[in-house]
N, C-alpha and C positions, 0 to 999 in steps of 0.2 A: 503493499500500499504506500502510495506517495504520503511524503513527510507532511504537506501540509493538511491533507486529507485527514491524517492520523490524529494531528494536533486538534483539529475540529471534533473529530468522533470522540475522542477522548477527553473532550471537553476542557483541554489544557489552554486553549485559545477559542474564543466564542464562535468566530466567523473564519470561514476557509480564506476570504480575501487578507483579513488582519495576517492571518498565519502566513500566507504566501508573501505579503509586505515584509514580514520580520524575516523570512527566509532571505528575500532579495537585499535587505538592509544588513546582511551579515550579522544578525541579531540570535541566529540559531545555528548550533554545531553539533554533531553527531561524531561520538568517538574521538572528540578533539580537534576535529576538522570542520571548517564551516561548511554547511551543507546547502545545497540548492532544495526548492520546494519540491523538484521532481525526484529527490533521493528515496530509494525502497526500504523503508523500514522493517527491521526483523526484530524478532525477541531476543534480547540480550543488548542491543544498542543504548548507549548511554546519551541521551539528549540534553544539551544545555542552553537555555533560553535566557536573554538577556533582556530585561524590562527598564523601564526609564529609571532615574535616580541609582544605577548601579545596582538594582536587585537582580540578582541571578535564581533560575529555578533549575535545578538537575533532578532527571528523572532517568529511570532504567524501564525500558519496554520489558513488560511482561507476557503482553498479548496482543494481537494485532486480529481486530475484527472489524468487519465492513459497517456493521451498525451495533449500536450499544445503548442501552437505555440508560437513563440519567443515574439510577443507582449502579449499574454496573461499569460505568465509564471509569471510576476511581480505580477498578479492580485492572484496568489495562496497562498500568503503570505503577511504579513504587517511587517515591520522593526520596533523593540521597541528600543526605546533609552535608 
């Protein structure tokens, strides 16, 4: 699954266009390398997202699903401190 779609389905980022813009703006890296929106996400990948004000979020991909309910979305990743 594409990175921008994964970020939207897992509800890490609310809209796919926002996820796409974040990838284009070099605010998203996968496994320590800047990633394009078309990157193919797989379980075990470490995604790091930079938000405004220097805030960062690091998550490990646990599951990749095409659709997820709101209650299932948080089981698709685990937050890394």
